[in-house]
N, C-alpha and C positions, 0 to 999 in steps of 0.2 A: 650174927648176921644182921640183926635189926639195927645195931649201932652203925655198922659199916654202911648199910643202905641209907640211913639218915644222913650220914656225912656225904655220901655220894649224891643224894638228891639235893642237898643244900647247895652243892656246887653249880647246879642248874646247867649242866653240860649235856650234850647230845649222847644218848645211849643207844647201843645196838645189842640186840639179843642174838647170839650165835646159836642157832638151833642144832648145830652139829656137836659142839663141845658143851652146850648148855651153860654158857657163861655170859656175863654182862661185860661189855667191852667199852672202854673210853675211846672215842673215835679218833682223836688226833695222835694217839700213841699206840693204840691197839693193845694196851695193857689190860689184862683180865682182872677185874676188881673182886669178883666173887664167883664161886661155883655152887650150884645147887642141884640136887637130884630132881626136885619138883619144880619145873619151870612155871607151872600155874601158880604156885604159892608166891614165887618171886614176882610175877606180873601183878597178882592181886595186891601184894604188899606195896608195890611201886605206885599203884593208882589209888591207894587208900587215902582219902583226904584227911582222915584223922591222924594219920601217921606223917604224911608229907605235905598236906595242904595243897596238893596238885591234883585237881579233879580230873583233868583230861590227859595227863601224861600217859603215854603208851610206849612200850618197847617195840622197836621195829626190827625186822630181820637185818642182820649185818650184810652189807653188800660184799661181793667177792673182793672188790678193790676198796681197801679201807680209805683211800683218798676221797671216795664218794660220800663219806660220812661227814656231812657239813656241820660246822659248829653253830647251830642255830640258837643255842643257849635258851634264853627265856622268851623267845618270840611268841610261842603259843600262850604263855601266861599273859603277855600283853594283849594279844588278840582276844582272849577270853574276857578281859576287863572292859573292852570297848562296847558302849551301848549299841544296841541293834540299829538305831537311827544313824549311827556314824560308821557303820560297817559297809564295806564293799562300794564305797563311793568312787566313781571313775576318776575323780580328781584327787584321790587320796593315795598315799604311798604307805604301805603297811609292813610290819616287821617280817612277814613271810616272803616278801619280795626282797630277798637278801641282798642282791647286787645293788639295786637302785636305792634301797633303804640305807645301806651303809655308806653310800655316796652322799645322800642328801641330809642325813641326820647331823652332819657336822657343819660348823661355820668356818670362817677364815682361820681362826685359831684352833688347830686340831688337838690342843691340850685339853679342850673341853669335851668330855666324852659322855654324852647323854643318850638315853634310849627312849625316845618318845613312843607313845602308843600308836600314833599315826601322824603323818605330815600331809597337810592339805594344801593344794594349789587351786583355789577357786578361780574360775575364769569370768564370772559375772558377779554382780553385787548381790543378787538373790542367793547365791551359794554362800557368800559370807554371812548373810543374815541367818541362813539355815544353820550354819555352824555355830554362830554366836548363841543363838537361842538354845541349842542343845548343850553347849558348854555351860551356859548359865543354869539350865534346867537340871543338869546332873551334877552341878557344882564341881566342874572339872578344871584342873589347872591347865593353862595354855599360854603360849607366847606368840607374838606377832613378829613376822620376819619379812624384811625387804631385801637388802643386800647381803645380810649375814656377815658383814665385814666388821666384826667386833672382837676385841681381845678379852672381853668378859661375856658371860652367858646371857646377855640382854635379850637375845632372840631365841633362846633355847628353853626347853622344858622337858621334864620327864613325863608330862601329861600329853599335850598335843601342841603342834606347831601349825600356825596359819600363815602361809607364805603368800605374799601379794604379787610376786614377780610375774605371774602369768595373767594378770588382769590386762585388759586392753591398754596399750601404752600410747601416750600422746603428750604433746606440748602445744598449748594454745597461747599465742602471744596476742595480747590485747592491742587494738588499733592505735592506742595512744603511746605504745611502746614503754609503758611505765610498769606494767605487771605481766606475768605469764602464769598459766595454770599447768601443773605437772601431775601426771598420774603417779600414784605412789610406788609403783614397781620399777621405776626408772633407775638406772645406774648413773653415777655422776659423770662418767666419761661421755655418755650419750648426751646428757644435759648440756655440758659446756660446748660440745661440738655442734649441737643443734642451735644453741644461742649464737655461736660464732658465725653461723650462716647469715644472721641478721645483725652482726656487729653489736651484739648485746652481751652483757655480763651480769653476774650476780655473785655475792660472796658465798664461797663454798670451801671445802677442803681440797686436797690435792689428789687423793687416790681415786682412780677411775672406777674401781669396783664397789665403792660405797653407795648404798641406796639413798636416794634423795629424801625419802620420808624420814628414815632414821637420823640422817645428818641434820635435817631441818628441825625436827622435834626435840632433839637432844642438845642442840647448841649450834655447832658448825663453825669452827674457827678456821680461818685461812688467810691468804695473802691480802684480801680486800677488807679484812675486819677492822682495821684502824680507820678506814675511810667510811665504810658503810655498815659496820657492826657485824655481829654474828649472823649466820643464816637464819636462826630463829627470830632475830630482830626484824627480819624482812618478810615474815609471814603476814600476808594480808587477809587470807581466809583459808579455812579447811573444810573439806567435806568428809564426813565420817559415818560409820555405822555404829550406833551405840549398843549398850548392853541389851536392849529390847529388840535388836535387829532392825531398827529404824534408821533411815538415811536422814541425817541432819547436817546443817551448815552453820559454821561459826564465823562471824566477821565483826566489823565495828558496829554494825546495827542490830545484829541478831546473835544471841548467845555470846556476847562479847567477853563475859567472864571465862567462858570455855576457851575462847581464842587466846586470852591472856595466859591461861594455864598450859595450853599447848605449846606456847613459845618458850620451850626449854624443858618442860616436864611432860611432853605429850607422848612419849614412846610407850604405847601399850596401856596407858593409864586410864584413858577416857573413852576409847573406842578404836575401831579399825579405820585408819585414815585411807581414803581412796583417792583424794585429790588435795594438792596444796597449791595455793596461789602465792607467788613471791614477787617482791619488787625486782625489777630489772633496770639496768643502767646502760647508757651509751658507752661504747668502748673507750678506753683511755690508754695513753702511751705509758709504758713502764720499762724499767731497766733492772735486770737481775745481774748482780755481781757476787761471785763466790770466791772468798779468800781461803786457801787451804794450806795448812802447815803439817809437816811431818811431826810425829809425836816427840815432845820434849817437855817434861813435867814442869820445869822452871818457866819455860816460855808460855805454857798453858796458863799458869797462875798469873803471870804478868799481864798477858793479853786479856784474860777474862776480867781482871780487876779494872782495867781501862774500859773494857766493853760495857760492863754493867753501870758504870758512871756515865758513859757516853749516851746510852739509850734513854736516860732519864729526860733529856731535853730535845728529843727528836720531834719534828713536825709530824702530823698524821699521815703525810704523804710518803713517809719513809718507815720501813719495817726492817727488822733484823732478827736473825736466829743463830744462836751459838750452839755448835754440836761437837761433842767428844765421842768418838766411835772406836770400837775394838771389833775387828773382824778376822777371826782365825789367825791369830798371832801377829796381826798388823794393826797399829793404832795411828790415828791422826786426829786433828781437830780443825774446825772450819767455822767461818761466819758467812751466812747468806744474807746479802743486803738487797732490798727491793725499794726502788724509788718510782713513784707514779708522777712523773714529770719529765719533760723533754730537756730540761736544762742539764748542764754537765753534772755528773755525780761526783762532787768534790767533798761532800760531808764525811765520807769514809776514808779520806786521804791519810788520816792518822795511822790507819792500820797497814797501809801500803808499805810503809817504811819500817815495819816491825818484823824482823827475822825472815825476810824474803819469801812471802807467800806465793803460791801458784794461784793465778787469777784467771777465772773464766767469766765471760760476759755474754749476755743475751739481751737484745733490745727489740722493741716493737710494740704494736698494739696488743693488749693483753689477750684478746680472744684469737689473735692470729699467730701467737707463739706458744701454743699449748704444749709443744714438746719441751719448752723451757720450764714448765711448772707442773704439768699433769704427770702423776706417777702411773704409767701404764704397767701394771704388774706383769712381769715376765716370768713369774714362777721361780724367782731366785731367792725368795725369802724363806727362812726355815719354817716348817709347819707348826712348831710349838713355840708359843710366845707367852711371856709374863711381863706385863707392863704396869708400872705405877706412875701416876701423874698427879701433880699438885699445881695450883695457881699460887704464885708468889707476888707480893705487891711492894717489895722493897729489896735492895741488894742483899744477897746472901753473904754470910760472914766467912772469914778465912778458914775456919774449922770445917764448914760445909764444903768449901772448894777443895780442901785437902782430902776429904773423904772421897770425892768424885775422882780426883786425880790419882790417889793412891789405889783405888779399886782397879783402874786400868793398868797401873804399874804392876799390880799383883798378877793380873791375867797375862801380861806380857812375860813376866818372870816364869810363870807356870806353863805358858805355851798352850793354853786351853783353845780348843777349836769350837768356837761358837761366836755369835754376833751379840754385841753389847752396845 
């Protein structure tokens, strides 16, 4: 019996004690794992910390309807490990709040399955200071989260999560229209739409759900990068709460070394960012043209070879992006061209005569044609993602091109149903 009970306890699943049949039942299947004549012995053994190291585990009477036996797993274990100072905070979400907890413990990529002890949504800066002081005092692991739009667990932790999205949200545009201050909980969609009301722009990515602070502090590549640099290149100042719970500012005149560090390496490394000041620019005219071809391995190799030589001599006002895609048994490839200029887009004419592409065009001032470039997530993307990215600084060789093309040929042949 002892061996069986140890195995059962290590599974960390919900248990129910059936007082009628005197058996322990696994809640999701109703399967009886053991029978014992002495229920008290069973209960005592189950809560013996020397045997199971579970000090507060208790068997509860089985409900009449087995569907009511929730799979709470190790929630009580997590709760027991939370320091008293961090318990029962009204802006915290704890594992015993099963419905809400299981919604908010995930980020955009649901492949990442973490069980934090608590997730906090501070509403004022003093609450952030309180949390940070206790995290440091108890030497607790934690992560800082804004948008949570990440493919890797940058804003996840098995310890604690401090989410800034419920801080007061604002955008303050300076009178000279050269810079603007953004609260760290803002999403990119709101940022670009608000700036558009003033015909202002700043270099960002394209997904509306990305948090402005994570984007800015980690880099931020987008359509305007060739002209104005990455988002992090445009950081003028930051306001943060440091490891001592103190509010500090970093700019060109004060803590300038900290400002330099935040421009690309600032995600959770130096403090909790509460405000970012970015350079903003007057709106400019742009032209988007996308050339799309049906999948043909020979054509892909031919056009890509031309493309990667063509991009080497582009002016900064022109950007391009080559895509090979596979989506549920269908493949294609395309090139997205962007020109920030009102003159005719003739630089890409070489591709118009290659294998009859389908061409779509969108023109106008950048802040006024958000539908042309902002990705408003409609919930059509798969929940599980694995992404690998690298920066390359010279044309890739034929062997690498063959690997990419052959991978899609393989998926087409097998008829796999996923996105690539």
